Biotite code that builds the C-alpha atoms (Angstrom):
import biotite.structure as struc

atoms = struc.array([
    struc.Atom([-53.423, 50.924, 42.945], chain_id="A", res_id=1, res_name="MET", atom_name="CA", element="C"),
    struc.Atom([-56.377, 53.142, 42.128], chain_id="A", res_id=2, res_name="SER", atom_name="CA", element="C"),
    struc.Atom([-57.122, 56.270, 43.540], chain_id="A", res_id=3, res_name="GLY", atom_name="CA", element="C"),
    struc.Atom([-60.690, 56.443, 43.303], chain_id="A", res_id=4, res_name="LEU", atom_name="CA", element="C"),
    struc.Atom([-63.359, 54.697, 44.943], chain_id="A", res_id=5, res_name="SER", atom_name="CA", element="C"),
    struc.Atom([-65.501, 51.938, 42.992], chain_id="A", res_id=6, res_name="VAL", atom_name="CA", element="C"),
    struc.Atom([-69.531, 52.451, 43.489], chain_id="A", res_id=7, res_name="PRO", atom_name="CA", element="C"),
    struc.Atom([-70.712, 48.525, 43.811], chain_id="A", res_id=8, res_name="SER", atom_name="CA", element="C"),
    struc.Atom([-73.379, 49.217, 41.197], chain_id="A", res_id=9, res_name="HIS", atom_name="CA", element="C"),
    struc.Atom([-72.142, 51.090, 38.384], chain_id="A", res_id=10, res_name="GLN", atom_name="CA", element="C"),
    struc.Atom([-72.169, 49.302, 34.468], chain_id="A", res_id=11, res_name="THR", atom_name="CA", element="C"),
    struc.Atom([-69.487, 48.030, 32.704], chain_id="A", res_id=12, res_name="LEU", atom_name="CA", element="C"),
    struc.Atom([-69.068, 51.214, 30.393], chain_id="A", res_id=13, res_name="LEU", atom_name="CA", element="C"),
    struc.Atom([-68.888, 53.022, 33.445], chain_id="A", res_id=14, res_name="ASN", atom_name="CA", element="C"),
    struc.Atom([-66.450, 51.085, 35.083], chain_id="A", res_id=15, res_name="ALA", atom_name="CA", element="C"),
    struc.Atom([-63.624, 50.731, 31.856], chain_id="A", res_id=16, res_name="ILE", atom_name="CA", element="C"),
    struc.Atom([-64.456, 54.936, 31.622], chain_id="A", res_id=17, res_name="LYS", atom_name="CA", element="C"),
    struc.Atom([-63.394, 55.115, 35.008], chain_id="A", res_id=18, res_name="ARG", atom_name="CA", element="C"),
    struc.Atom([-60.174, 53.117, 34.258], chain_id="A", res_id=19, res_name="ASP", atom_name="CA", element="C"),
    struc.Atom([-58.989, 55.253, 30.780], chain_id="A", res_id=20, res_name="HIS", atom_name="CA", element="C"),
    struc.Atom([-59.837, 58.670, 33.189], chain_id="A", res_id=21, res_name="ARG", atom_name="CA", element="C"),
    struc.Atom([-57.340, 57.032, 35.505], chain_id="A", res_id=22, res_name="GLU", atom_name="CA", element="C"),
    struc.Atom([-55.011, 55.987, 32.643], chain_id="A", res_id=23, res_name="ILE", atom_name="CA", element="C"),
    struc.Atom([-54.744, 59.624, 30.688], chain_id="A", res_id=24, res_name="LEU", atom_name="CA", element="C"),
    struc.Atom([-54.455, 61.292, 34.167], chain_id="A", res_id=25, res_name="ALA", atom_name="CA", element="C"),
    struc.Atom([-51.672, 59.795, 35.648], chain_id="A", res_id=26, res_name="PHE", atom_name="CA", element="C"),
    struc.Atom([-49.755, 59.944, 32.290], chain_id="A", res_id=27, res_name="TYR", atom_name="CA", element="C"),
    struc.Atom([-51.058, 64.300, 32.742], chain_id="A", res_id=28, res_name="THR", atom_name="CA", element="C"),
    struc.Atom([-48.997, 63.986, 36.304], chain_id="A", res_id=29, res_name="GLU", atom_name="CA", element="C"),
    struc.Atom([-46.164, 61.985, 34.728], chain_id="A", res_id=30, res_name="TYR", atom_name="CA", element="C"),
    struc.Atom([-45.354, 64.543, 32.056], chain_id="A", res_id=31, res_name="LYS", atom_name="CA", element="C"),
    struc.Atom([-45.767, 67.280, 34.975], chain_id="A", res_id=32, res_name="ALA", atom_name="CA", element="C"),
    struc.Atom([-43.236, 65.979, 37.055], chain_id="A", res_id=33, res_name="ALA", atom_name="CA", element="C"),
    struc.Atom([-40.721, 66.710, 33.741], chain_id="A", res_id=34, res_name="ALA", atom_name="CA", element="C"),
    struc.Atom([-36.916, 67.633, 35.791], chain_id="A", res_id=35, res_name="GLY", atom_name="CA", element="C"),
    struc.Atom([-38.169, 65.760, 38.866], chain_id="A", res_id=36, res_name="ASN", atom_name="CA", element="C"),
    struc.Atom([-36.839, 62.246, 38.169], chain_id="A", res_id=37, res_name="LEU", atom_name="CA", element="C"),
    struc.Atom([-37.896, 60.698, 41.911], chain_id="A", res_id=38, res_name="ASP", atom_name="CA", element="C"),
    struc.Atom([-41.627, 61.189, 41.107], chain_id="A", res_id=39, res_name="GLN", atom_name="CA", element="C"),
    struc.Atom([-41.567, 60.730, 36.910], chain_id="A", res_id=40, res_name="GLN", atom_name="CA", element="C"),
    struc.Atom([-40.473, 56.931, 38.030], chain_id="A", res_id=41, res_name="GLU", atom_name="CA", element="C"),
    struc.Atom([-43.591, 56.983, 40.386], chain_id="A", res_id=42, res_name="ARG", atom_name="CA", element="C"),
    struc.Atom([-46.122, 57.843, 38.058], chain_id="A", res_id=43, res_name="TRP", atom_name="CA", element="C"),
    struc.Atom([-44.346, 55.603, 34.947], chain_id="A", res_id=44, res_name="ALA", atom_name="CA", element="C"),
    struc.Atom([-44.911, 52.984, 37.302], chain_id="A", res_id=45, res_name="ASN", atom_name="CA", element="C"),
    struc.Atom([-48.518, 53.866, 38.451], chain_id="A", res_id=46, res_name="GLN", atom_name="CA", element="C"),
    struc.Atom([-49.444, 54.640, 34.740], chain_id="A", res_id=47, res_name="LEU", atom_name="CA", element="C"),
    struc.Atom([-47.292, 51.105, 33.396], chain_id="A", res_id=48, res_name="THR", atom_name="CA", element="C"),
    struc.Atom([-49.630, 49.541, 36.870], chain_id="A", res_id=49, res_name="TRP", atom_name="CA", element="C"),
    struc.Atom([-52.847, 50.864, 35.448], chain_id="A", res_id=50, res_name="GLU", atom_name="CA", element="C"),
    struc.Atom([-52.497, 50.055, 31.999], chain_id="A", res_id=51, res_name="ILE", atom_name="CA", element="C"),
    struc.Atom([-51.305, 46.182, 32.593], chain_id="A", res_id=52, res_name="ALA", atom_name="CA", element="C"),
    struc.Atom([-54.514, 45.846, 35.187], chain_id="A", res_id=53, res_name="ARG", atom_name="CA", element="C"),
    struc.Atom([-56.744, 47.426, 33.071], chain_id="A", res_id=54, res_name="HIS", atom_name="CA", element="C"),
    struc.Atom([-55.496, 45.779, 29.141], chain_id="A", res_id=55, res_name="SER", atom_name="CA", element="C"),
    struc.Atom([-55.488, 42.376, 31.562], chain_id="A", res_id=56, res_name="ILE", atom_name="CA", element="C"),
    struc.Atom([-59.231, 42.788, 33.073], chain_id="A", res_id=57, res_name="GLY", atom_name="CA", element="C"),
    struc.Atom([-60.354, 43.604, 29.744], chain_id="A", res_id=58, res_name="GLU", atom_name="CA", element="C"),
    struc.Atom([-59.085, 40.547, 27.796], chain_id="A", res_id=59, res_name="GLU", atom_name="CA", element="C"),
    struc.Atom([-59.819, 37.969, 30.732], chain_id="A", res_id=60, res_name="LEU", atom_name="CA", element="C"),
    struc.Atom([-63.230, 39.593, 31.517], chain_id="A", res_id=61, res_name="VAL", atom_name="CA", element="C"),
    struc.Atom([-64.693, 41.323, 28.888], chain_id="A", res_id=62, res_name="VAL", atom_name="CA", element="C"),
    struc.Atom([-63.514, 40.255, 25.091], chain_id="A", res_id=63, res_name="TYR", atom_name="CA", element="C"),
    struc.Atom([-65.300, 36.669, 25.711], chain_id="A", res_id=64, res_name="PRO", atom_name="CA", element="C"),
    struc.Atom([-68.176, 38.652, 26.293], chain_id="A", res_id=65, res_name="LEU", atom_name="CA", element="C"),
    struc.Atom([-67.543, 40.665, 23.748], chain_id="A", res_id=66, res_name="LEU", atom_name="CA", element="C"),
    struc.Atom([-67.710, 37.725, 21.317], chain_id="A", res_id=67, res_name="GLU", atom_name="CA", element="C"),
    struc.Atom([-70.253, 35.377, 23.194], chain_id="A", res_id=68, res_name="LYS", atom_name="CA", element="C"),
    struc.Atom([-72.814, 38.659, 23.225], chain_id="A", res_id=69, res_name="ALA", atom_name="CA", element="C"),
    struc.Atom([-72.212, 40.202, 19.897], chain_id="A", res_id=70, res_name="LEU", atom_name="CA", element="C"),
    struc.Atom([-71.167, 36.942, 17.261], chain_id="A", res_id=71, res_name="GLY", atom_name="CA", element="C"),
    struc.Atom([-68.716, 37.105, 14.484], chain_id="A", res_id=72, res_name="ASP", atom_name="CA", element="C"),
    struc.Atom([-69.129, 40.639, 14.818], chain_id="A", res_id=73, res_name="LYS", atom_name="CA", element="C"),
    struc.Atom([-67.868, 40.579, 18.232], chain_id="A", res_id=74, res_name="GLY", atom_name="CA", element="C"),
    struc.Atom([-65.395, 38.658, 17.859], chain_id="A", res_id=75, res_name="HIS", atom_name="CA", element="C"),
    struc.Atom([-63.685, 40.744, 15.159], chain_id="A", res_id=76, res_name="ALA", atom_name="CA", element="C"),
    struc.Atom([-64.134, 43.742, 17.418], chain_id="A", res_id=77, res_name="LEU", atom_name="CA", element="C"),
    struc.Atom([-61.917, 42.016, 20.800], chain_id="A", res_id=78, res_name="ALA", atom_name="CA", element="C"),
    struc.Atom([-59.367, 40.514, 17.988], chain_id="A", res_id=79, res_name="GLU", atom_name="CA", element="C"),
    struc.Atom([-59.296, 43.779, 17.044], chain_id="A", res_id=80, res_name="HIS", atom_name="CA", element="C"),
    struc.Atom([-58.880, 45.242, 20.156], chain_id="A", res_id=81, res_name="ASP", atom_name="CA", element="C"),
    struc.Atom([-56.162, 42.703, 21.424], chain_id="A", res_id=82, res_name="ARG", atom_name="CA", element="C"),
    struc.Atom([-54.133, 43.808, 18.548], chain_id="A", res_id=83, res_name="GLU", atom_name="CA", element="C"),
    struc.Atom([-54.109, 47.478, 20.026], chain_id="A", res_id=84, res_name="ASP", atom_name="CA", element="C"),
    struc.Atom([-53.739, 45.619, 23.764], chain_id="A", res_id=85, res_name="HIS", atom_name="CA", element="C"),
    struc.Atom([-50.693, 43.756, 22.013], chain_id="A", res_id=86, res_name="GLN", atom_name="CA", element="C"),
    struc.Atom([-48.992, 47.165, 20.827], chain_id="A", res_id=87, res_name="VAL", atom_name="CA", element="C"),
    struc.Atom([-49.489, 47.912, 24.000], chain_id="A", res_id=88, res_name="VAL", atom_name="CA", element="C"),
    struc.Atom([-47.363, 45.771, 25.796], chain_id="A", res_id=89, res_name="LYS", atom_name="CA", element="C"),
    struc.Atom([-44.598, 45.996, 23.557], chain_id="A", res_id=90, res_name="ASP", atom_name="CA", element="C"),
    struc.Atom([-44.385, 49.135, 24.094], chain_id="A", res_id=91, res_name="GLY", atom_name="CA", element="C"),
    struc.Atom([-43.810, 48.288, 28.168], chain_id="A", res_id=92, res_name="LEU", atom_name="CA", element="C"),
    struc.Atom([-41.720, 45.588, 27.463], chain_id="A", res_id=93, res_name="LYS", atom_name="CA", element="C"),
    struc.Atom([-39.625, 48.463, 25.538], chain_id="A", res_id=94, res_name="LYS", atom_name="CA", element="C"),
    struc.Atom([-39.397, 50.716, 28.422], chain_id="A", res_id=95, res_name="MET", atom_name="CA", element="C"),
    struc.Atom([-38.707, 48.594, 31.248], chain_id="A", res_id=96, res_name="GLU", atom_name="CA", element="C"),
    struc.Atom([-34.996, 48.856, 29.321], chain_id="A", res_id=97, res_name="GLY", atom_name="CA", element="C"),
    struc.Atom([-34.851, 53.045, 29.570], chain_id="A", res_id=98, res_name="LEU", atom_name="CA", element="C"),
    struc.Atom([-33.838, 55.192, 31.827], chain_id="A", res_id=99, res_name="LYS", atom_name="CA", element="C"),
    struc.Atom([-37.499, 57.332, 33.009], chain_id="A", res_id=100, res_name="VAL", atom_name="CA", element="C"),
    struc.Atom([-36.727, 61.030, 32.447], chain_id="A", res_id=101, res_name="GLY", atom_name="CA", element="C"),
    struc.Atom([-35.220, 60.023, 29.113], chain_id="A", res_id=102, res_name="SER", atom_name="CA", element="C"),
    struc.Atom([-35.610, 60.980, 25.543], chain_id="A", res_id=103, res_name="ALA", atom_name="CA", element="C"),
    struc.Atom([-36.237, 57.507, 24.627], chain_id="A", res_id=104, res_name="GLU", atom_name="CA", element="C"),
    struc.Atom([-38.167, 57.150, 26.957], chain_id="A", res_id=105, res_name="PHE", atom_name="CA", element="C"),
    struc.Atom([-40.902, 59.852, 27.000], chain_id="A", res_id=106, res_name="ASP", atom_name="CA", element="C"),
    struc.Atom([-40.410, 58.932, 22.854], chain_id="A", res_id=107, res_name="SER", atom_name="CA", element="C"),
    struc.Atom([-41.636, 55.561, 23.577], chain_id="A", res_id=108, res_name="THR", atom_name="CA", element="C"),
    struc.Atom([-44.127, 56.640, 26.423], chain_id="A", res_id=109, res_name="LEU", atom_name="CA", element="C"),
    struc.Atom([-45.831, 59.027, 23.929], chain_id="A", res_id=110, res_name="LYS", atom_name="CA", element="C"),
    struc.Atom([-46.391, 56.817, 21.162], chain_id="A", res_id=111, res_name="THR", atom_name="CA", element="C"),
    struc.Atom([-47.950, 54.132, 23.861], chain_id="A", res_id=112, res_name="ILE", atom_name="CA", element="C"),
    struc.Atom([-50.536, 56.651, 24.382], chain_id="A", res_id=113, res_name="MET", atom_name="CA", element="C"),
    struc.Atom([-51.322, 58.037, 21.663], chain_id="A", res_id=114, res_name="ASP", atom_name="CA", element="C"),
    struc.Atom([-51.953, 54.498, 20.796], chain_id="A", res_id=115, res_name="ASN", atom_name="CA", element="C"),
    struc.Atom([-53.977, 53.852, 23.776], chain_id="A", res_id=116, res_name="LEU", atom_name="CA", element="C"),
    struc.Atom([-55.862, 56.776, 23.046], chain_id="A", res_id=117, res_name="GLU", atom_name="CA", element="C"),
    struc.Atom([-56.850, 56.100, 19.734], chain_id="A", res_id=118, res_name="GLU", atom_name="CA", element="C"),
    struc.Atom([-58.080, 52.573, 21.087], chain_id="A", res_id=119, res_name="HIS", atom_name="CA", element="C"),
    struc.Atom([-59.976, 54.470, 23.944], chain_id="A", res_id=120, res_name="ILE", atom_name="CA", element="C"),
    struc.Atom([-62.276, 56.293, 21.474], chain_id="A", res_id=121, res_name="GLN", atom_name="CA", element="C"),
    struc.Atom([-62.954, 53.232, 19.709], chain_id="A", res_id=122, res_name="THR", atom_name="CA", element="C"),
    struc.Atom([-63.968, 51.081, 23.446], chain_id="A", res_id=123, res_name="GLU", atom_name="CA", element="C"),
    struc.Atom([-65.862, 53.577, 24.637], chain_id="A", res_id=124, res_name="GLU", atom_name="CA", element="C"),
    struc.Atom([-67.701, 55.141, 21.406], chain_id="A", res_id=125, res_name="GLU", atom_name="CA", element="C"),
    struc.Atom([-68.550, 52.428, 19.755], chain_id="A", res_id=126, res_name="GLN", atom_name="CA", element="C"),
    struc.Atom([-67.600, 48.888, 21.296], chain_id="A", res_id=127, res_name="ASP", atom_name="CA", element="C"),
    struc.Atom([-68.796, 48.744, 24.453], chain_id="A", res_id=128, res_name="PHE", atom_name="CA", element="C"),
    struc.Atom([-71.850, 50.405, 23.920], chain_id="A", res_id=129, res_name="PRO", atom_name="CA", element="C"),
    struc.Atom([-73.227, 47.945, 21.332], chain_id="A", res_id=130, res_name="GLN", atom_name="CA", element="C"),
    struc.Atom([-71.200, 45.273, 24.135], chain_id="A", res_id=131, res_name="LEU", atom_name="CA", element="C"),
    struc.Atom([-74.408, 46.930, 26.841], chain_id="A", res_id=132, res_name="GLU", atom_name="CA", element="C"),
    struc.Atom([-77.259, 46.898, 24.688], chain_id="A", res_id=133, res_name="THR", atom_name="CA", element="C"),
    struc.Atom([-76.309, 43.060, 23.790], chain_id="A", res_id=134, res_name="ALA", atom_name="CA", element="C"),
    struc.Atom([-76.868, 42.172, 27.544], chain_id="A", res_id=135, res_name="ILE", atom_name="CA", element="C"),
    struc.Atom([-78.899, 44.175, 29.450], chain_id="A", res_id=136, res_name="GLY", atom_name="CA", element="C"),
    struc.Atom([-78.359, 46.075, 32.621], chain_id="A", res_id=137, res_name="LEU", atom_name="CA", element="C"),
    struc.Atom([-77.967, 43.318, 35.202], chain_id="A", res_id=138, res_name="GLU", atom_name="CA", element="C"),
    struc.Atom([-75.162, 41.364, 33.463], chain_id="A", res_id=139, res_name="LYS", atom_name="CA", element="C"),
    struc.Atom([-73.722, 44.504, 32.969], chain_id="A", res_id=140, res_name="SER", atom_name="CA", element="C"),
    struc.Atom([-73.281, 45.365, 36.323], chain_id="A", res_id=141, res_name="VAL", atom_name="CA", element="C"),
    struc.Atom([-72.418, 41.494, 36.986], chain_id="A", res_id=142, res_name="GLU", atom_name="CA", element="C"),
    struc.Atom([-69.268, 42.141, 34.695], chain_id="A", res_id=143, res_name="THR", atom_name="CA", element="C"),
    struc.Atom([-68.183, 44.686, 35.880], chain_id="A", res_id=144, res_name="ALA", atom_name="CA", element="C"),
    struc.Atom([-67.573, 43.528, 39.687], chain_id="A", res_id=145, res_name="LYS", atom_name="CA", element="C"),
    struc.Atom([-65.859, 40.246, 37.591], chain_id="A", res_id=146, res_name="SER", atom_name="CA", element="C"),
    struc.Atom([-64.345, 43.541, 35.895], chain_id="A", res_id=147, res_name="PHE", atom_name="CA", element="C"),
    struc.Atom([-62.694, 44.872, 39.312], chain_id="A", res_id=148, res_name="GLU", atom_name="CA", element="C"),
    struc.Atom([-62.206, 41.522, 40.799], chain_id="A", res_id=149, res_name="ARG", atom_name="CA", element="C"),
    struc.Atom([-60.371, 40.476, 37.905], chain_id="A", res_id=150, res_name="THR", atom_name="CA", element="C"),
    struc.Atom([-57.336, 43.406, 37.579], chain_id="A", res_id=151, res_name="LYS", atom_name="CA", element="C"),
    struc.Atom([-56.513, 42.338, 41.356], chain_id="A", res_id=152, res_name="MET", atom_name="CA", element="C"),
    struc.Atom([-54.668, 39.555, 40.520], chain_id="A", res_id=153, res_name="PHE", atom_name="CA", element="C"),
    struc.Atom([-52.276, 41.685, 37.645], chain_id="A", res_id=154, res_name="VAL", atom_name="CA", element="C"),
    struc.Atom([-48.613, 40.975, 38.289], chain_id="A", res_id=155, res_name="PRO", atom_name="CA", element="C"),
    struc.Atom([-46.383, 44.177, 38.241], chain_id="A", res_id=156, res_name="THR", atom_name="CA", element="C"),
    struc.Atom([-45.019, 43.534, 34.118], chain_id="A", res_id=157, res_name="ARG", atom_name="CA", element="C"),
    struc.Atom([-46.391, 43.407, 30.792], chain_id="A", res_id=158, res_name="SER", atom_name="CA", element="C"),
    struc.Atom([-44.776, 40.500, 29.385], chain_id="A", res_id=159, res_name="HIS", atom_name="CA", element="C"),
    struc.Atom([-44.997, 40.324, 25.512], chain_id="A", res_id=160, res_name="PRO", atom_name="CA", element="C"),
    struc.Atom([-44.968, 36.974, 25.183], chain_id="A", res_id=161, res_name="SER", atom_name="CA", element="C"),
    struc.Atom([-48.221, 36.191, 27.833], chain_id="A", res_id=162, res_name="ALA", atom_name="CA", element="C"),
    struc.Atom([-51.011, 34.957, 25.493], chain_id="A", res_id=163, res_name="PRO", atom_name="CA", element="C"),
    struc.Atom([-53.943, 37.773, 25.373], chain_id="A", res_id=164, res_name="SER", atom_name="CA", element="C"),
    struc.Atom([-56.796, 35.046, 25.576], chain_id="A", res_id=165, res_name="LYS", atom_name="CA", element="C"),
    struc.Atom([-57.324, 33.819, 29.105], chain_id="A", res_id=166, res_name="PRO", atom_name="CA", element="C"),
    struc.Atom([-57.036, 31.105, 30.666], chain_id="A", res_id=167, res_name="PRO", atom_name="CA", element="C"),
    struc.Atom([-53.200, 31.109, 30.003], chain_id="A", res_id=168, res_name="PHE", atom_name="CA", element="C"),
    struc.Atom([-52.887, 35.303, 31.216], chain_id="A", res_id=169, res_name="GLU", atom_name="CA", element="C"),
    struc.Atom([-53.830, 34.550, 34.606], chain_id="A", res_id=170, res_name="THR", atom_name="CA", element="C"),
    struc.Atom([-51.182, 32.092, 34.510], chain_id="A", res_id=171, res_name="LEU", atom_name="CA", element="C"),
    struc.Atom([-48.840, 33.096, 32.785], chain_id="A", res_id=172, res_name="VAL", atom_name="CA", element="C"),
    struc.Atom([-49.202, 36.460, 33.806], chain_id="A", res_id=173, res_name="GLY", atom_name="CA", element="C"),
    struc.Atom([-48.654, 34.870, 37.775], chain_id="A", res_id=174, res_name="LEU", atom_name="CA", element="C"),
    struc.Atom([-45.641, 33.143, 37.152], chain_id="A", res_id=175, res_name="LEU", atom_name="CA", element="C"),
    struc.Atom([-43.867, 35.938, 35.551], chain_id="A", res_id=176, res_name="ALA", atom_name="CA", element="C"),
    struc.Atom([-43.954, 38.152, 38.348], chain_id="A", res_id=177, res_name="ALA", atom_name="CA", element="C"),
    struc.Atom([-42.236, 36.916, 41.551], chain_id="A", res_id=178, res_name="PRO", atom_name="CA", element="C"),
    struc.Atom([-42.817, 38.028, 45.179], chain_id="A", res_id=179, res_name="VAL", atom_name="CA", element="C"),
    struc.Atom([-39.950, 39.821, 45.185], chain_id="A", res_id=180, res_name="ASP", atom_name="CA", element="C"),
    struc.Atom([-39.485, 41.912, 42.605], chain_id="A", res_id=181, res_name="LYS", atom_name="CA", element="C"),
    struc.Atom([-44.009, 42.502, 43.356], chain_id="A", res_id=182, res_name="LEU", atom_name="CA", element="C"),
    struc.Atom([-42.037, 43.851, 46.540], chain_id="A", res_id=183, res_name="LYS", atom_name="CA", element="C"),
    struc.Atom([-39.928, 46.028, 44.467], chain_id="A", res_id=184, res_name="ASP", atom_name="CA", element="C"),
    struc.Atom([-42.460, 47.188, 42.244], chain_id="A", res_id=185, res_name="ALA", atom_name="CA", element="C"),
    struc.Atom([-44.631, 48.588, 44.877], chain_id="A", res_id=186, res_name="PHE", atom_name="CA", element="C"),
    struc.Atom([-41.965, 50.451, 46.860], chain_id="A", res_id=187, res_name="SER", atom_name="CA", element="C"),
    struc.Atom([-41.721, 53.796, 43.982], chain_id="A", res_id=188, res_name="LYS", atom_name="CA", element="C"),
    struc.Atom([-45.444, 53.963, 43.787], chain_id="A", res_id=189, res_name="PHE", atom_name="CA", element="C"),
    struc.Atom([-46.974, 57.852, 44.522], chain_id="A", res_id=190, res_name="PRO", atom_name="CA", element="C"),
    struc.Atom([-48.448, 58.138, 47.656], chain_id="A", res_id=191, res_name="THR", atom_name="CA", element="C"),
    struc.Atom([-52.826, 57.522, 47.966], chain_id="A", res_id=192, res_name="GLU", atom_name="CA", element="C"),
    struc.Atom([-52.781, 61.054, 48.226], chain_id="A", res_id=193, res_name="GLU", atom_name="CA", element="C"),
    struc.Atom([-50.692, 62.044, 45.267], chain_id="A", res_id=194, res_name="GLN", atom_name="CA", element="C"),
    struc.Atom([-53.106, 58.808, 43.224], chain_id="A", res_id=195, res_name="ALA", atom_name="CA", element="C"),
    struc.Atom([-56.340, 60.430, 44.817], chain_id="A", res_id=196, res_name="GLU", atom_name="CA", element="C"),
    struc.Atom([-55.352, 64.185, 44.021], chain_id="A", res_id=197, res_name="SER", atom_name="CA", element="C"),
    struc.Atom([-54.701, 63.191, 40.053], chain_id="A", res_id=198, res_name="ALA", atom_name="CA", element="C"),
    struc.Atom([-57.951, 62.119, 40.041], chain_id="A", res_id=199, res_name="THR", atom_name="CA", element="C"),
    struc.Atom([-60.449, 63.766, 41.974], chain_id="A", res_id=200, res_name="ALA", atom_name="CA", element="C"),
    struc.Atom([-61.813, 65.695, 39.250], chain_id="A", res_id=201, res_name="HIS", atom_name="CA", element="C"),
    struc.Atom([-62.832, 62.299, 37.671], chain_id="A", res_id=202, res_name="ILE", atom_name="CA", element="C"),
    struc.Atom([-66.710, 61.953, 38.362], chain_id="A", res_id=203, res_name="GLN", atom_name="CA", element="C"),
    struc.Atom([-68.123, 59.214, 40.173], chain_id="A", res_id=204, res_name="ASN", atom_name="CA", element="C"),
])
């Protein structure tokens, strides 16, 4: 459900940055649609889908590599990143019971995005540059491909009870997403043209 094509030889850091830019762009579209509940619902769905896919992709592929490549330091960084994700997951779960466009929904989403922006800055400026230096270009490109593939198997809703370490995330997450729920969720997304327009300014 992404508005951007994926370069075949992008590095892991570039792949993650692209995801981050998309997430922020979709939040901008949600805010711009204030007063139009149909559009806000579509952008809220797009935003939460991208956050969930991105987060679980990191937990399945990137954080284990961070631990392996950077040893004790990597374990500490990965654990902190997982804690950040848990805060976001809890917020997304809370949003499921709220009305899109309501003051409480907007407030909850703003809190999620504020936390996420801090998390994004830490990952892009500290955690992942260290990882790329440790693993080298070839491994970075290889991991970027694994990261993109993994995101294809993420369910439509975030489940805070799902463990954030593999292999449980894939199993619990997929079992928690019935086919009919997946179909229902896909019916309320922005069009491909809208998604492309929202992210057109992001450079490949």
